[in-house]
TINU-116158 format. One record per residue (C-alpha): x, y, z. Coordinates in steps of 0.5 Angstrom, whole numbers, plus 500, padded with zeros to 3 digits. Example, Ala and Ser with C-alpha at 12.3 -4.5 7.8 and 13.67 -1.06 7.14 Angstrom:
2
525491516;527498514;
This chain:
624
161826212;166822214;166814214;167815222;161820223;157816218;158809222;157813230;151816226;149809224;150806231;146811234;140810230;141802230;141804238;134807238;131802234;133796237;137792243;144790239;149785241;156786243;161780243;164776249;170774251;175775248;181771254;177765254;178764245;185766246;186759251;183755246;188756241;194753247;197758245;205758247;211762249;213763241;206765239;207771245;213772242;213772234;219774230;219783233;221780240;223773239;230775243;226780249;229779256;223777259;217772258;211774256;206769255;200770258;199778255;194777250;194784248;201782245;198777240;194784235;201784233;205777234;198773232;194777228;191771225;188769232;186776234;182776227;179770227;175771235;173777232;170774225;168768230;163773235;160777227;158770225;155769232;151775231;155781234;153788231;159790235;167787237;171790242;178792240;184786245;186793248;184791255;191792258;194796253;196802257;204803259;202801266;199795265;204793259;210796265;208788268;212786261;216792261;213793255;210800257;213803250;208800245;201801249;199806244;201802239;197796242;191801241;192803234;193796231;188793235;183798233;185797225;185790226;177790229;176795224;179791218;174785220;168790222;168793216;169786211;163784215;158791213;161790206;157783206;152785208;150792208;143792212;147790218;153795220;158792224;162797229;168798234;167798240;176801242;176798249;180802255;182797260;182798269;189798269;191794275;192799279;187804283;187811285;183810291;185804294;192804298;196798296;198797303;194796310;199799314;199806310;192807308;194814304;199811300;197810293;201806287;198810282;196817281;190822277;196825273;199818271;193814269;191821265;197821262;196812260;189813258;190819253;195815250;189810249;186814246;189816241;191810239;184807239;181813235;187812230;186807229;179807227;175806234;167807233;167809240;171809246;169803251;172804258;170798262;170794268;171799273;173798280;175804282;171811280;177815281;181811275;174811271;174819272;181819270;179815264;173821262;178827263;184823259;178822253;175829254;182833254;183828247;177831244;178838247;186838243;184835237;176836235;177828233;171826238;167819239;162817243;163815250;161808253;162806260;161799264;163799272;163792275;160789281;165785284;160782289;154782292;154788297;152792291;157797291;164797286;171795289;172802291;166803295;161806291;153804290;151804283;147811283;154815287;158811281;153814276;153821279;161821280;161820271;155822268;159829266;162825260;155825257;156818256;152814250;152808254;153806261;152799263;156794268;161789265;165783268;163781276;158776280;154772275;147776272;142773277;147775283;148783281;141784278;139788283;145793282;144793275;137796275;139801280;145804276;139803269;134808274;139812276;142814268;139818263;143815257;143808253;143802258;148796257;150790260;155784258;155779263;160773266;157766264;158766272;164764276;170759274;170753278;175749281;177747273;177754271;171753266;164757267;158754269;152758266;151756259;149759252;141756254;142760261;144767259;139766254;133764259;136770264;137776258;131775255;127776261;131782263;130785256;122784256;122788262;125794258;132795261;136793255;139797249;147793248;147787250;152781251;158777254;165778258;169773262;167765260;162767254;163764247;161765240;155760242;153764248;153771243;148767239;144765244;143772247;142775240;136771238;133772245;133780243;129778237;123782236;124785243;123794243;130797247;129801252;127808251;131814253;129816259;129823262;131826269;130832273;136837273;136836280;145838283;147830283;153830288;156823291;162821296;161812297;153814296;149819292;147825295;141830290;139837292;132838289;127843290;124838295;131838300;130842307;137846307;144842306;149843312;156844309;160842316;166847316;169844321;176842317;178848315;184851317;182859317;175857320;179852326;184853330;183846333;183844326;189847324;194845330;192838328;194840321;200843323;202838328;201833323;197829327;192826322;188821326;186827330;184831324;179825321;175824327;174833326;171830319;167824323;164828328;162833323;158827318;156824325;153831327;149831321;153834316;151833309;157835305;164836308;168843306;176842306;181848306;188847308;190855306;194857311;201860310;205856315;203850311;203847304;196847303;196842296;201836300;196837306;190837302;191830298;194827305;188828308;183827302;187820301;186818308;179820308;178815302;179809307;175812312;166810310;164813315;166819312;167819305;160817304;158824304;161829298;167833298;167841298;174842296;176849298;181854297;183860294;189857290;187853284;192848284;190847292;183845288;186840282;190836287;184836291;179834285;185829283;184824290;176824290;173818287;165822288;162828284;164834289;164841289;169846288;169852293;170856289;170860282;169866280;171873275;176875280;182875275;177876268;172871264;177868261;181865267;173864269;172860263;178856263;176853270;169852269;172848264;177844268;171843273;167840268;173835266;174833273;165832274;165837279;158842282;162849283;162855288;162861284;163867288;159874287;167876285;169880279;174885276;172890281;171887287;167883292;159884290;156888296;150891294;143887292;144891284;152888285;151881287;145880281;149883276;155878276;151872278;147874271;154875268;156868270;151864269;150866262;158865261;157858264;150855262;149859255;157860252;160854255;155848257;156848264;149844267;146850271;144845277;151844278;152851279;151855287;152862287;155865293;153871293;158873299;155873306;158879310;158882317;152886320;151890327;160892325;157900327;159903321;152905317;153902310;154894313;147895316;144892310;149887308;143881311;138884306;142884301;144877300;137874302;134879296;140876292;138869293;131871291;133874285;137869283;132862285;127867280;131869275;138863274;133857272;135850276;142855281;143854287;145859293;150858299;154862304;159862309;154863315;159864320;161870317;155874318;156874326;163875326;161882330;160877335;166873336;167870342;159871345;157864341;150865344;148871340;152869334;148861334;142866335;144871329;146864324;139862326;135869325;139869318;138863316;131863317;130868312;135866307;131859307;125862306;128866300;131860297;138860299;139851299;146850303;152854307;157853310;156852317;157848324;151843324;152842331;152849333;145851330;139854335;132853332;128860331;122858334;127856340;130863341;128867347;123872344;127879347;134875343;131874337;128880336;132884337;136879333;132881326;132888328;140887326;139882321;133886317;
């Protein structure tokens, strides 16, 4: 067993047995040293062309003695875990000082320095091993919010740039010896998803893994992140990282954000942490919460069973950490909860699909192949009017919005990115989850890189063989997306019950048993085809779908069923009253068989019991 593997096992074991303590603020203690420009420059950067004072991460290279003393002070105060001095050690953040070229070095050396201090302390007291959390900060940019109030679709960074930054940071931290990767102070879940993607990609590329810790910040008393997500929606967005620890840091004083911290704790199924500010800076730039204040508040919180790891953030000192550690003495850690395996999607708000859920309406009108109006608006570059189509669907009851830009006259990738970036600025639309719908994989990926919530990919299949199917499924896992899986293989679309059942079963076994895809995030589409076309072989298409639905719900645990409902009535296009009746009767029977969701026009669904009897009887004959 390697040293890193042994330490990870020790850390995991310690979390089960007691509440661990993480250190406090780095910046507050650096300020106490009254360092000058020369301290930040050191010999290496003595002649650098721009001011460097304030670049605290650079002190890892120029004043390692200061950073070493701060780490030691927190260990002396009782901290089990110390954080690397790497909060701004990304190329984006270091670019403010024109030092982007040393970002990975800062991570590596920052981890080496913390490792050295932690290991020396462990050697002095082997009964209490000390651990290093490699800090991956949020960067000073946001992928979900425009920097220009006059251009809501503008961005000053993007997913790919963030992934590149976070990948280099991950490599540096792991090379330097971090025990755990701590993605922290998250104000935008899309930034966090880019960090998770980079970390998971590094694990996949190297086989060298570390536990992940994720920590969000609540900047005010609204109970939402800066980018607008609720605590549960945030958890749904990043749960695919399978973090060892989830928690919160920074933001407001603990008493002001406590309800949101509790909600996050209740939503999650891993260990839980909180390292809180000593209040907010007063007019003198000082923090008012004393060690005694935090001792009392956090002791009561721990006694109520919320904590596995606790510490301090802005304004906290070794005295705060000592008091917090003393408050945890003798209090049992929060036991790991178990959560029902249901599909947990999110926009700005969570959306869960479980056994008690009614049929889920997926709005179909933001689809250039299915809506002539929407297609015209996108082709005319009238995105404001196109947004109103999405808004109207949500207002009419759509719980998920399907977005498809597959049109020969469109640059589909540009169109979907433009539309999704604009949607991100519309809380009344983006509060619901997004379904990214395309027959082109590069368009799906472009869309996924714009969504901070947990979306659905529509779709993947075995059409091009099992290898491509596996590759795309693994990518969806790294993006944190649920998937629609079409009943489609190398021999074409499944049209009979037997073919639908065979393909869905094979897909499920590859996804769940081979690559570890969460079964509750699989949504099978066993193909809805048009009935009453005049061709005898088509007469049983609706029954085949309904029987396949029942098979999936019985034989493929936790998987769901969806479909494009309007396909079934395609023979009657132009006759809306009959089409609505066909949709109603079809859904009545499909939902009874277990169909969970469908792509429909939520404003044009007739109620089964309200259909005229003669029409309903004829439609029943057609469907069944």
